[in-house]
PDB file of the backbone (N, CA, C, O) and the ligand in Angstrom, with CONECT records:
HET     ZN  A 101       1
ATOM      1  N   MET A   1      36.646 -87.460-118.998  1.00  0.00           N
ATOM      2  CA  MET A   1      36.165 -87.850-120.312  1.00  0.00           C
ATOM      3  C   MET A   1      37.341 -87.895-121.276  1.00  0.00           C
ATOM      4  O   MET A   1      38.105 -86.932-121.351  1.00  0.00           O
ATOM      5  N   ALA A   2      37.499 -88.943-121.987  1.00  0.00           N
ATOM      6  CA  ALA A   2      38.618 -89.049-122.910  1.00  0.00           C
ATOM      7  C   ALA A   2      38.228 -89.719-124.219  1.00  0.00           C
ATOM      8  O   ALA A   2      39.008 -89.730-125.171  1.00  0.00           O
ATOM      9  N   ARG A   3      36.994 -90.289-124.269  1.00  0.00           N
ATOM     10  CA  ARG A   3      36.649 -91.046-125.462  1.00  0.00           C
ATOM     11  C   ARG A   3      35.133 -91.134-125.584  1.00  0.00           C
ATOM     12  O   ARG A   3      34.453 -91.485-124.619  1.00  0.00           O
ATOM     13  N   ILE A   4      34.597 -90.816-126.763  1.00  0.00           N
ATOM     14  CA  ILE A   4      33.179 -91.018-127.041  1.00  0.00           C
ATOM     15  C   ILE A   4      33.056 -91.622-128.444  1.00  0.00           C
ATOM     16  O   ILE A   4      33.985 -91.548-129.249  1.00  0.00           O
ATOM     17  N   VAL A   5      31.907 -92.212-128.716  1.00  0.00           N
ATOM     18  CA  VAL A   5      31.631 -92.708-130.057  1.00  0.00           C
ATOM     19  C   VAL A   5      30.566 -91.802-130.661  1.00  0.00           C
ATOM     20  O   VAL A   5      29.463 -91.667-130.130  1.00  0.00           O
ATOM     21  N   CYS A   6      30.918 -91.194-131.765  1.00  0.00           N
ATOM     22  CA  CYS A   6      29.994 -90.297-132.464  1.00  0.00           C
ATOM     23  C   CYS A   6      28.839 -91.111-133.036  1.00  0.00           C
ATOM     24  O   CYS A   6      28.949 -92.324-133.211  1.00  0.00           O
ATOM     25  N   SER A   7      27.729 -90.430-133.325  1.00  0.00           N
ATOM     26  CA  SER A   7      26.571 -91.122-133.899  1.00  0.00           C
ATOM     27  C   SER A   7      26.884 -91.727-135.257  1.00  0.00           C
ATOM     28  O   SER A   7      26.166 -92.622-135.702  1.00  0.00           O
ATOM     29  N   CYS A   8      27.945 -91.262-135.938  1.00  0.00           N
ATOM     30  CA  CYS A   8      28.334 -91.831-137.241  1.00  0.00           C
ATOM     31  C   CYS A   8      29.229 -93.046-137.058  1.00  0.00           C
ATOM     32  O   CYS A   8      29.581 -93.711-138.032  1.00  0.00           O
ATOM     33  N   GLY A   9      29.604 -93.343-135.800  1.00  0.00           N
ATOM     34  CA  GLY A   9      30.422 -94.513-135.523  1.00  0.00           C
ATOM     35  C   GLY A   9      31.890 -94.214-135.300  1.00  0.00           C
ATOM     36  O   GLY A   9      32.649 -95.096-134.899  1.00  0.00           O
ATOM     37  N   THR A  10      32.301 -92.978-135.557  1.00  0.00           N
ATOM     38  CA  THR A  10      33.700 -92.605-135.375  1.00  0.00           C
ATOM     39  C   THR A  10      34.023 -92.476-133.883  1.00  0.00           C
ATOM     40  O   THR A  10      33.266 -91.866-133.129  1.00  0.00           O
ATOM     41  N   VAL A  11      35.142 -93.051-133.468  1.00  0.00           N
ATOM     42  CA  VAL A  11      35.580 -92.922-132.085  1.00  0.00           C
ATOM     43  C   VAL A  11      36.335 -91.606-131.938  1.00  0.00           C
ATOM     44  O   VAL A  11      37.303 -91.343-132.653  1.00  0.00           O
ATOM     45  N   LEU A  12      35.875 -90.790-131.001  1.00  0.00           N
ATOM     46  CA  LEU A  12      36.527 -89.503-130.742  1.00  0.00           C
ATOM     47  C   LEU A  12      37.288 -89.610-129.432  1.00  0.00           C
ATOM     48  O   LEU A  12      36.763 -90.109-128.436  1.00  0.00           O
ATOM     49  N   SER A  13      38.531 -89.137-129.439  1.00  0.00           N
ATOM     50  CA  SER A  13      39.358 -89.228-128.242  1.00  0.00           C
ATOM     51  C   SER A  13      40.202 -87.976-128.112  1.00  0.00           C
ATOM     52  O   SER A  13      40.648 -87.395-129.102  1.00  0.00           O
ATOM     53  N   ASN A  14      40.409 -87.576-126.864  1.00  0.00           N
ATOM     54  CA  ASN A  14      41.287 -86.425-126.641  1.00  0.00           C
ATOM     55  C   ASN A  14      42.610 -86.878-126.017  1.00  0.00           C
ATOM     56  O   ASN A  14      43.302 -86.091-125.371  1.00  0.00           O
ATOM     57  N   SER A  15      42.946 -88.136-126.216  1.00  0.00           N
ATOM     58  CA  SER A  15      44.163 -88.656-125.582  1.00  0.00           C
ATOM     59  C   SER A  15      45.421 -88.073-126.216  1.00  0.00           C
ATOM     60  O   SER A  15      46.452 -87.960-125.553  1.00  0.00           O
ATOM     61  N   LEU A  16      45.345 -87.700-127.504  1.00  0.00           N
ATOM     62  CA  LEU A  16      46.491 -87.040-128.116  1.00  0.00           C
ATOM     63  C   LEU A  16      46.458 -85.559-127.775  1.00  0.00           C
ATOM     64  O   LEU A  16      45.392 -84.945-127.752  1.00  0.00           O
ATOM     65  N   SER A  17      47.620 -84.991-127.511  1.00  0.00           N
ATOM     66  CA  SER A  17      47.686 -83.564-127.211  1.00  0.00           C
ATOM     67  C   SER A  17      48.846 -82.952-127.974  1.00  0.00           C
ATOM     68  O   SER A  17      49.996 -83.290-127.692  1.00  0.00           O
ATOM     69  N   PRO A  18      48.600 -82.089-128.903  1.00  0.00           N
ATOM     70  CA  PRO A  18      47.285 -81.584-129.313  1.00  0.00           C
ATOM     71  C   PRO A  18      46.537 -82.589-130.195  1.00  0.00           C
ATOM     72  O   PRO A  18      47.114 -83.549-130.706  1.00  0.00           O
ATOM     73  N   ASN A  19      45.236 -82.337-130.355  1.00  0.00           N
ATOM     74  CA  ASN A  19      44.412 -83.184-131.207  1.00  0.00           C
ATOM     75  C   ASN A  19      43.477 -82.313-132.037  1.00  0.00           C
ATOM     76  O   ASN A  19      43.377 -81.106-131.816  1.00  0.00           O
ATOM     77  N   ASP A  20      42.795 -82.933-132.992  1.00  0.00           N
ATOM     78  CA  ASP A  20      41.869 -82.199-133.861  1.00  0.00           C
ATOM     79  C   ASP A  20      40.422 -82.368-133.422  1.00  0.00           C
ATOM     80  O   ASP A  20      39.505 -81.983-134.148  1.00  0.00           O
ATOM     81  N   ILE A  21      40.208 -82.940-132.241  1.00  0.00           N
ATOM     82  CA  ILE A  21      38.853 -83.233-131.770  1.00  0.00           C
ATOM     83  C   ILE A  21      38.309 -82.111-130.895  1.00  0.00           C
ATOM     84  O   ILE A  21      37.186 -81.646-131.092  1.00  0.00           O
ATOM     85  N   GLN A  22      39.108 -81.683-129.935  1.00  0.00           N
ATOM     86  CA  GLN A  22      38.658 -80.651-129.007  1.00  0.00           C
ATOM     87  C   GLN A  22      38.852 -79.262-129.600  1.00  0.00           C
ATOM     88  O   GLN A  22      39.906 -78.938-130.147  1.00  0.00           O
ATOM     89  N   LEU A  23      37.802 -78.450-129.474  1.00  0.00           N
ATOM     90  CA  LEU A  23      37.864 -77.055-129.919  1.00  0.00           C
ATOM     91  C   LEU A  23      37.868 -76.168-128.682  1.00  0.00           C
ATOM     92  O   LEU A  23      37.178 -76.456-127.704  1.00  0.00           O
ATOM     93  N   ARG A  24      38.639 -75.100-128.724  1.00  0.00           N
ATOM     94  CA  ARG A  24      38.637 -74.128-127.630  1.00  0.00           C
ATOM     95  C   ARG A  24      37.711 -72.998-128.031  1.00  0.00           C
ATOM     96  O   ARG A  24      38.077 -72.143-128.838  1.00  0.00           O
ATOM     97  N   VAL A  25      36.519 -72.992-127.473  1.00  0.00           N
ATOM     98  CA  VAL A  25      35.499 -72.026-127.851  1.00  0.00           C
ATOM     99  C   VAL A  25      35.170 -71.127-126.662  1.00  0.00           C
ATOM    100  O   VAL A  25      34.676 -71.589-125.634  1.00  0.00           O
ATOM    101  N   TYR A  26      35.449 -69.861-126.820  1.00  0.00           N
ATOM    102  CA  TYR A  26      35.153 -68.875-125.788  1.00  0.00           C
ATOM    103  C   TYR A  26      34.091 -67.907-126.313  1.00  0.00           C
ATOM    104  O   TYR A  26      34.084 -67.578-127.499  1.00  0.00           O
ATOM    105  N   THR A  27      33.202 -67.455-125.442  1.00  0.00           N
ATOM    106  CA  THR A  27      32.349 -66.346-125.837  1.00  0.00           C
ATOM    107  C   THR A  27      33.221 -65.101-125.871  1.00  0.00           C
ATOM    108  O   THR A  27      34.299 -65.064-125.277  1.00  0.00           O
ATOM    109  N   ASP A  28      32.753 -64.105-126.558  1.00  0.00           N
ATOM    110  CA  ASP A  28      33.507 -62.854-126.628  1.00  0.00           C
ATOM    111  C   ASP A  28      33.682 -62.263-125.225  1.00  0.00           C
ATOM    112  O   ASP A  28      34.729 -61.692-124.920  1.00  0.00           O
ATOM    113  N   LYS A  29      32.666 -62.398-124.374  1.00  0.00           N
ATOM    114  CA  LYS A  29      32.759 -61.880-122.999  1.00  0.00           C
ATOM    115  C   LYS A  29      33.814 -62.639-122.198  1.00  0.00           C
ATOM    116  O   LYS A  29      34.604 -62.035-121.471  1.00  0.00           O
ATOM    117  N   GLU A  30      33.824 -63.962-122.335  1.00  0.00           N
ATOM    118  CA  GLU A  30      34.849 -64.762-121.651  1.00  0.00           C
ATOM    119  C   GLU A  30      36.235 -64.306-122.078  1.00  0.00           C
ATOM    120  O   GLU A  30      37.122 -64.114-121.246  1.00  0.00           O
ATOM    121  N   TRP A  31      36.413 -64.133-123.389  1.00  0.00           N
ATOM    122  CA  TRP A  31      37.730 -63.774-123.939  1.00  0.00           C
ATOM    123  C   TRP A  31      38.165 -62.399-123.438  1.00  0.00           C
ATOM    124  O   TRP A  31      39.333 -62.197-123.108  1.00  0.00           O
ATOM    125  N   GLU A  32      37.226 -61.457-123.382  1.00  0.00           N
ATOM    126  CA  GLU A  32      37.538 -60.117-122.869  1.00  0.00           C
ATOM    127  C   GLU A  32      37.983 -60.195-121.419  1.00  0.00           C
ATOM    128  O   GLU A  32      38.912 -59.496-121.013  1.00  0.00           O
ATOM    129  N   LYS A  33      37.319 -61.050-120.631  1.00  0.00           N
ATOM    130  CA  LYS A  33      37.656 -61.174-119.215  1.00  0.00           C
ATOM    131  C   LYS A  33      39.067 -61.734-119.031  1.00  0.00           C
ATOM    132  O   LYS A  33      39.784 -61.331-118.115  1.00  0.00           O
ATOM    133  N   VAL A  34      39.461 -62.661-119.902  1.00  0.00           N
ATOM    134  CA  VAL A  34      40.800 -63.245-119.823  1.00  0.00           C
ATOM    135  C   VAL A  34      41.853 -62.153-119.923  1.00  0.00           C
ATOM    136  O   VAL A  34      42.857 -62.184-119.210  1.00  0.00           O
ATOM    137  N   PHE A  35      41.624 -61.188-120.808  1.00  0.00           N
ATOM    138  CA  PHE A  35      42.631 -60.163-121.068  1.00  0.00           C
ATOM    139  C   PHE A  35      42.342 -58.853-120.353  1.00  0.00           C
ATOM    140  O   PHE A  35      42.883 -57.808-120.713  1.00  0.00           O
ATOM    141  N   ASP A  36      41.484 -58.913-119.335  1.00  0.00           N
ATOM    142  CA  ASP A  36      41.154 -57.730-118.557  1.00  0.00           C
ATOM    143  C   ASP A  36      42.202 -57.530-117.461  1.00  0.00           C
ATOM    144  O   ASP A  36      41.873 -57.468-116.276  1.00  0.00           O
ATOM    145  N   CYS A  37      43.461 -57.432-117.872  1.00  0.00           N
ATOM    146  CA  CYS A  37      44.547 -57.228-116.917  1.00  0.00           C
ATOM    147  C   CYS A  37      45.740 -56.650-117.678  1.00  0.00           C
ATOM    148  O   CYS A  37      45.701 -56.513-118.901  1.00  0.00           O
ATOM    149  N   GLU A  38      46.798 -56.314-116.942  1.00  0.00           N
ATOM    150  CA  GLU A  38      47.972 -55.691-117.563  1.00  0.00           C
ATOM    151  C   GLU A  38      48.635 -56.624-118.572  1.00  0.00           C
ATOM    152  O   GLU A  38      48.916 -56.241-119.708  1.00  0.00           O
ATOM    153  N   SER A  39      48.873 -57.833-118.138  1.00  0.00           N
ATOM    154  CA  SER A  39      49.508 -58.794-119.044  1.00  0.00           C
ATOM    155  C   SER A  39      49.108 -60.198-118.627  1.00  0.00           C
ATOM    156  O   SER A  39      48.726 -60.434-117.481  1.00  0.00           O
ATOM    157  N   ILE A  40      49.199 -61.107-119.550  1.00  0.00           N
ATOM    158  CA  ILE A  40      48.848 -62.499-119.248  1.00  0.00           C
ATOM    159  C   ILE A  40      49.774 -63.405-120.051  1.00  0.00           C
ATOM    160  O   ILE A  40      50.087 -63.138-121.211  1.00  0.00           O
ATOM    161  N   GLN A  41      50.194 -64.467-119.410  1.00  0.00           N
ATOM    162  CA  GLN A  41      51.039 -65.456-120.084  1.00  0.00           C
ATOM    163  C   GLN A  41      50.138 -66.548-120.661  1.00  0.00           C
ATOM    164  O   GLN A  41      49.057 -66.815-120.135  1.00  0.00           O
ATOM    165  N   PRO A  42      50.583 -67.165-121.729  1.00  0.00           N
ATOM    166  CA  PRO A  42      49.734 -68.203-122.360  1.00  0.00           C
ATOM    167  C   PRO A  42      49.259 -69.284-121.379  1.00  0.00           C
ATOM    168  O   PRO A  42      48.125 -69.750-121.486  1.00  0.00           O
ATOM    169  N   TRP A  43      50.109 -69.689-120.424  1.00  0.00           N
ATOM    170  CA  TRP A  43      49.714 -70.744-119.498  1.00  0.00           C
ATOM    171  C   TRP A  43      48.684 -70.266-118.484  1.00  0.00           C
ATOM    172  O   TRP A  43      48.090 -71.078-117.774  1.00  0.00           O
ATOM    173  N   GLN A  44      48.464 -68.944-118.408  1.00  0.00           N
ATOM    174  CA  GLN A  44      47.476 -68.407-117.466  1.00  0.00           C
ATOM    175  C   GLN A  44      46.073 -68.342-118.075  1.00  0.00           C
ATOM    176  O   GLN A  44      45.106 -68.065-117.365  1.00  0.00           O
ATOM    177  N   ILE A  45      45.953 -68.591-119.370  1.00  0.00           N
ATOM    178  CA  ILE A  45      44.638 -68.510-120.011  1.00  0.00           C
ATOM    179  C   ILE A  45      43.776 -69.663-119.514  1.00  0.00           C
ATOM    180  O   ILE A  45      44.145 -70.825-119.687  1.00  0.00           O
ATOM    181  N   PRO A  46      42.634 -69.360-118.900  1.00  0.00           N
ATOM    182  CA  PRO A  46      41.780 -70.437-118.368  1.00  0.00           C
ATOM    183  C   PRO A  46      41.087 -71.202-119.488  1.00  0.00           C
ATOM    184  O   PRO A  46      40.932 -70.696-120.600  1.00  0.00           O
ATOM    185  N   LEU A  47      40.675 -72.426-119.182  1.00  0.00           N
ATOM    186  CA  LEU A  47      39.904 -73.199-120.149  1.00  0.00           C
ATOM    187  C   LEU A  47      38.544 -72.534-120.335  1.00  0.00           C
ATOM    188  O   LEU A  47      38.048 -71.881-119.416  1.00  0.00           O
ATOM    189  N   PRO A  48      37.938 -72.688-121.501  1.00  0.00           N
ATOM    190  CA  PRO A  48      36.613 -72.091-121.709  1.00  0.00           C
ATOM    191  C   PRO A  48      35.559 -72.777-120.848  1.00  0.00           C
ATOM    192  O   PRO A  48      35.774 -73.871-120.327  1.00  0.00           O
ATOM    193  N   LYS A  49      34.411 -72.106-120.711  1.00  0.00           N
ATOM    194  CA  LYS A  49      33.329 -72.642-119.882  1.00  0.00           C
ATOM    195  C   LYS A  49      32.842 -73.984-120.411  1.00  0.00           C
ATOM    196  O   LYS A  49      32.580 -74.905-119.637  1.00  0.00           O
ATOM    197  N   TYR A  50      32.722 -74.091-121.726  1.00  0.00           N
ATOM    198  CA  TYR A  50      32.210 -75.313-122.337  1.00  0.00           C
ATOM    199  C   TYR A  50      33.339 -76.105-122.985  1.00  0.00           C
ATOM    200  O   TYR A  50      34.284 -75.536-123.532  1.00  0.00           O
ATOM    201  N   GLU A  51      33.224 -77.430-122.913  1.00  0.00           N
ATOM    202  CA  GLU A  51      34.145 -78.299-123.621  1.00  0.00           C
ATOM    203  C   GLU A  51      33.458 -78.722-124.912  1.00  0.00           C
ATOM    204  O   GLU A  51      32.359 -79.275-124.879  1.00  0.00           O
ATOM    205  N   VAL A  52      34.092 -78.468-126.035  1.00  0.00           N
ATOM    206  CA  VAL A  52      33.476 -78.690-127.333  1.00  0.00           C
ATOM    207  C   VAL A  52      34.301 -79.689-128.137  1.00  0.00           C
ATOM    208  O   VAL A  52      35.501 -79.506-128.343  1.00  0.00           O
ATOM    209  N   TRP A  53      33.631 -80.750-128.587  1.00  0.00           N
ATOM    210  CA  TRP A  53      34.293 -81.777-129.416  1.00  0.00           C
ATOM    211  C   TRP A  53      33.644 -81.768-130.793  1.00  0.00           C
ATOM    212  O   TRP A  53      32.434 -81.583-130.920  1.00  0.00           O
ATOM    213  N   ARG A  54      34.474 -81.973-131.836  1.00  0.00           N
ATOM    214  CA  ARG A  54      33.960 -82.019-133.206  1.00  0.00           C
ATOM    215  C   ARG A  54      34.417 -83.302-133.880  1.00  0.00           C
ATOM    216  O   ARG A  54      35.601 -83.639-133.876  1.00  0.00           O
ATOM    217  N   CYS A  55      33.457 -84.009-134.455  1.00  0.00           N
ATOM    218  CA  CYS A  55      33.790 -85.232-135.196  1.00  0.00           C
ATOM    219  C   CYS A  55      34.441 -84.856-136.522  1.00  0.00           C
ATOM    220  O   CYS A  55      33.860 -84.082-137.282  1.00  0.00           O
ATOM    221  N   PRO A  56      35.633 -85.379-136.825  1.00  0.00           N
ATOM    222  CA  PRO A  56      36.294 -85.017-138.084  1.00  0.00           C
ATOM    223  C   PRO A  56      35.616 -85.622-139.306  1.00  0.00           C
ATOM    224  O   PRO A  56      35.844 -85.165-140.426  1.00  0.00           O
ATOM    225  N   MET A  57      34.790 -86.643-139.109  1.00  0.00           N
ATOM    226  CA  MET A  57      34.146 -87.298-140.247  1.00  0.00           C
ATOM    227  C   MET A  57      32.830 -86.621-140.632  1.00  0.00           C
ATOM    228  O   MET A  57      32.666 -86.192-141.774  1.00  0.00           O
ATOM    229  N   CYS A  58      31.891 -86.522-139.683  1.00  0.00           N
ATOM    230  CA  CYS A  58      30.559 -85.993-140.018  1.00  0.00           C
ATOM    231  C   CYS A  58      30.370 -84.553-139.549  1.00  0.00           C
ATOM    232  O   CYS A  58      29.326 -83.949-139.794  1.00  0.00           O
ATOM    233  N   LYS A  59      31.383 -84.003-138.872  1.00  0.00           N
ATOM    234  CA  LYS A  59      31.382 -82.606-138.397  1.00  0.00           C
ATOM    235  C   LYS A  59      30.362 -82.330-137.298  1.00  0.00           C
ATOM    236  O   LYS A  59      30.071 -81.167-137.017  1.00  0.00           O
ATOM    237  N   SER A  60      29.811 -83.367-136.669  1.00  0.00           N
ATOM    238  CA  SER A  60      28.917 -83.141-135.528  1.00  0.00           C
ATOM    239  C   SER A  60      29.694 -82.462-134.410  1.00  0.00           C
ATOM    240  O   SER A  60      30.894 -82.683-134.242  1.00  0.00           O
ATOM    241  N   ILE A  61      28.993 -81.637-133.653  1.00  0.00           N
ATOM    242  CA  ILE A  61      29.595 -80.893-132.546  1.00  0.00           C
ATOM    243  C   ILE A  61      28.913 -81.329-131.249  1.00  0.00           C
ATOM    244  O   ILE A  61      27.685 -81.346-131.162  1.00  0.00           O
ATOM    245  N   TYR A  62      29.707 -81.678-130.253  1.00  0.00           N
ATOM    246  CA  TYR A  62      29.202 -82.064-128.936  1.00  0.00           C
ATOM    247  C   TYR A  62      29.693 -81.044-127.922  1.00  0.00           C
ATOM    248  O   TYR A  62      30.883 -80.733-127.868  1.00  0.00           O
ATOM    249  N   VAL A  63      28.773 -80.527-127.121  1.00  0.00           N
ATOM    250  CA  VAL A  63      29.112 -79.504-126.139  1.00  0.00           C
ATOM    251  C   VAL A  63      28.886 -80.059-124.737  1.00  0.00           C
ATOM    252  O   VAL A  63      27.791 -80.519-124.413  1.00  0.00           O
ATOM    253  N   TYR A  64      29.924 -80.013-123.913  1.00  0.00           N
ATOM    254  CA  TYR A  64      29.870 -80.528-122.546  1.00  0.00           C
ATOM    255  C   TYR A  64      30.069 -79.391-121.558  1.00  0.00           C
ATOM    256  O   TYR A  64      30.676 -78.369-121.876  1.00  0.00           O
ATOM    257  N   GLU A  65      29.542 -79.591-120.344  1.00  0.00           N
ATOM    258  CA  GLU A  65      29.646 -78.565-119.303  1.00  0.00           C
ATOM    259  C   GLU A  65      30.007 -79.228-117.982  1.00  0.00           C
ATOM    260  O   GLU A  65      29.479 -80.285-117.637  1.00  0.00           O
ATOM    261  N   ASN A  66      30.898 -78.602-117.259  1.00  0.00           N
ATOM    262  CA  ASN A  66      31.271 -79.036-115.915  1.00  0.00           C
ATOM    263  C   ASN A  66      31.714 -80.493-115.835  1.00  0.00           C
ATOM    264  O   ASN A  66      31.442 -81.171-114.843  1.00  0.00           O
ATOM    265  N   GLY A  67      32.381 -80.968-116.853  1.00  0.00           N
ATOM    266  CA  GLY A  67      32.917 -82.329-116.820  1.00  0.00           C
ATOM    267  C   GLY A  67      31.875 -83.430-116.918  1.00  0.00           C
ATOM    268  O   GLY A  67      32.200 -84.602-116.726  1.00  0.00           O
ATOM    269  N   ASN A  68      30.605 -83.072-117.218  1.00  0.00           N
ATOM    270  CA  ASN A  68      29.577 -84.100-117.363  1.00  0.00           C
ATOM    271  C   ASN A  68      29.855 -84.958-118.593  1.00  0.00           C
ATOM    272  O   ASN A  68      30.362 -84.466-119.602  1.00  0.00           O
ATOM    273  N   ASN A  69      29.522 -86.236-118.503  1.00  0.00           N
ATOM    274  CA  ASN A  69      29.769 -87.145-119.614  1.00  0.00           C
ATOM    275  C   ASN A  69      28.698 -87.073-120.690  1.00  0.00           C
ATOM    276  O   ASN A  69      28.903 -87.554-121.804  1.00  0.00           O
ATOM    277  N   GLN A  70      27.555 -86.475-120.365  1.00  0.00           N
ATOM    278  CA  GLN A  70      26.490 -86.320-121.353  1.00  0.00           C
ATOM    279  C   GLN A  70      26.533 -84.913-121.921  1.00  0.00           C
ATOM    280  O   GLN A  70      26.568 -83.942-121.166  1.00  0.00           O
ATOM    281  N   PRO A  71      26.530 -84.789-123.257  1.00  0.00           N
ATOM    282  CA  PRO A  71      26.561 -83.441-123.843  1.00  0.00           C
ATOM    283  C   PRO A  71      25.285 -82.672-123.512  1.00  0.00           C
ATOM    284  O   PRO A  71      24.196 -83.246-123.478  1.00  0.00           O
ATOM    285  N   ILE A  72      25.428 -81.372-123.269  1.00  0.00           N
ATOM    286  CA  ILE A  72      24.251 -80.536-123.029  1.00  0.00           C
ATOM    287  C   ILE A  72      23.674 -80.051-124.350  1.00  0.00           C
ATOM    288  O   ILE A  72      22.505 -79.671-124.419  1.00  0.00           O
ATOM    289  N   MET A  73      24.501 -80.062-125.414  1.00  0.00           N
ATOM    290  CA  MET A  73      24.031 -79.684-126.751  1.00  0.00           C
ATOM    291  C   MET A  73      24.768 -80.529-127.782  1.00  0.00           C
ATOM    292  O   MET A  73      25.958 -80.812-127.641  1.00  0.00           O
ATOM    293  N   THR A  74      24.036 -80.926-128.824  1.00  0.00           N
ATOM    294  CA  THR A  74      24.642 -81.649-129.947  1.00  0.00           C
ATOM    295  C   THR A  74      24.163 -80.992-131.235  1.00  0.00           C
ATOM    296  O   THR A  74      22.975 -80.714-131.397  1.00  0.00           O
ATOM    297  N   TYR A  75      25.095 -80.748-132.144  1.00  0.00           N
ATOM    298  CA  TYR A  75      24.767 -80.126-133.429  1.00  0.00           C
ATOM    299  C   TYR A  75      25.180 -81.068-134.551  1.00  0.00           C
ATOM    300  O   TYR A  75      26.261 -81.656-134.524  1.00  0.00           O
ATOM    301  N   ARG A  76      24.292 -81.200-135.545  1.00  0.00           N
ATOM    302  CA  ARG A  76      24.637 -81.999-136.730  1.00  0.00           C
ATOM    303  C   ARG A  76      24.363 -81.168-137.979  1.00  0.00           C
ATOM    304  O   ARG A  76      23.459 -80.333-138.003  1.00  0.00           O
ATOM    305  N   LEU A  77      25.164 -81.414-139.018  1.00  0.00           N
ATOM    306  CA  LEU A  77      24.967 -80.711-140.281  1.00  0.00           C
ATOM    307  C   LEU A  77      23.616 -81.092-140.881  1.00  0.00           C
ATOM    308  O   LEU A  77      23.242 -82.265-140.890  1.00  0.00           O
ATOM    309  N   GLU A  78      22.880 -80.083-141.387  1.00  0.00           N
ATOM    310  CA  GLU A  78      21.617 -80.375-142.050  1.00  0.00           C
ATOM    311  C   GLU A  78      21.880 -80.952-143.437  1.00  0.00           C
ATOM    312  O   GLU A  78      21.209 -81.892-143.863  1.00  0.00           O
ATOM    313  N   ASN A  79      22.847 -80.392-144.129  1.00  0.00           N
ATOM    314  CA  ASN A  79      23.187 -80.840-145.485  1.00  0.00           C
ATOM    315  C   ASN A  79      24.641 -81.286-145.506  1.00  0.00           C
ATOM    316  O   ASN A  79      25.545 -80.503-145.215  1.00  0.00           O
ATOM    317  N   LYS A  80      24.858 -82.550-145.851  1.00  0.00           N
ATOM    318  CA  LYS A  80      26.228 -83.059-145.888  1.00  0.00           C
ATOM    319  C   LYS A  80      26.746 -83.079-147.316  1.00  0.00           C
ATOM    320  O   LYS A  80      27.886 -83.477-147.553  1.00  0.00           O
TER     321      LYS A  80
HETATM  322 ZN    ZN A 101      30.710 -88.291-136.578  1.00  0.00          ZN2+
END
């Protein structure tokens, strides 16, 4: 997955690295597990379980799992 079109019409892409589209979101339990060892290097930190994209225009959030192209959850602001 590298490109989606948000419901507001904005094209979201993760082709730039780093970018402002992808968020690294870990649960507190996931984060604790990452550091449940003597030491860890930054490159050893695993990717979070969910892939989270945020539209910079309308702030909608798309949550993906296991590389699926369809989001399992979508969030939109109630009040803009
Ligand atoms: Zn949008």
